N, C-alpha and C positions, 0 to 999 in steps of 0.2 A: 504494500500500499504506500502510495506517495505521501510524504509528510504533509500535514495541513495544520489547522488550528482547531483546538478543542476549548470550549468554554464549559466549565464545570460548576454548577451550583452545588456547593457543599463539598469542599475539599477535606473530607474526613478520611478515616483509615482506608476504606475500600476504594473510594474514588482516587485517593492519592497513589494507590498501588497502580491503577490504570494510568493516571497522569504521568507518573514517573517512568513507566515503561514506554509510553508514547514519546515523552521528552527525550529519552535515550535513542529513539528512532528519528529524531529531528523535528518532532512536532512542536508547535508553539502552544503553550498552555496558559490559560487564564481562568479565573473563577472566583468563587466566594468562600469566605469562612465567617465565623460568627463574631470574632473579636479582633480589635486592633493588634493585640499581642500575637495571636495566631497568624494574622496577616504579615506582620513583620518577619516572623520565622519562615514562612513560606516564600516571601520575597527574596530572602537570602538564598533560596534554592532555585532562583531564576524563573519564578512564576509570577505573573501579573495578577495580584490578588486584590479583591475588593471586599469590604465588610458588608455582609447582608445577614441580618438576624431574623429574616422572615417577615418583618413588619416595616422596615425602612430599606431604602436603597433603590427603589424603582425609579426615583427621580435623580439618581446619581449619574451624571453625564459620562464620567470615565467608565463606569460599569456598563452603561448602555452602548458606548462605543466599542468596548471589548466584545460584548455580546454580538453586536452587529457584524464584527469582523470574523466571527467564527461560524464556519459552515457545519460544524459538528457541536452539538449541545448535549450535555449530560446533566440530569437532575438527580442529585443524591442528598436531598435535604429531607429530614424527617417531617411528617405531617404535623400540623398544629391543630389547635381546637377548631379552626375554620377550614381544615383540609390542607391541600398542597399549596404552600406559599409561592412556589415558583409558578404554578398554573394561575393562581390568583393574581399575581403581580406582573407576570410576563407572558402568559399563555396567549392572549389576544395578539400581542406583537409578534410572537413566534409564528403563530398561525398564518400571518400575512407575508412571511418571508419566503419568496420563491427560490432563494439561493441556498436554503438549508439542504444539506445532504442527508443528515441523520440527527434524530433527537431520541435520546434514551433515558430510562429511569433505572437507577441502581439502588437497591435497598436490601433489607433482610427481613424475611417474615418472622424470624426469631425475635426481633426487636419491635417491629411495627405491624405485626400480622393482624392485629385487630382493628386497624385503621384503614 
């Protein structure tokens, strides 16, 4: 597969395993984490990171630019009380993008199986 760009909502353990493997293959990785401290750690690894806690960030211009530049999008954010924060905040915009190659969801039923 030719290297491309992946935007990952939720750079937690599982998503970081994928992001790291793709980065080693020449991919550009950007995405989100929950806190500024996590973001700083991930930035040192060469990832363009944006803070998104599920409730804020949809109006963050840098985040929106990084998302718009990625033809591959992965959602790996746990659901909240109101369902999937990625779909709620970004679903309509993603649905309108004709340039998307792939959109996926990564989670574990062992943690969020009842949601």
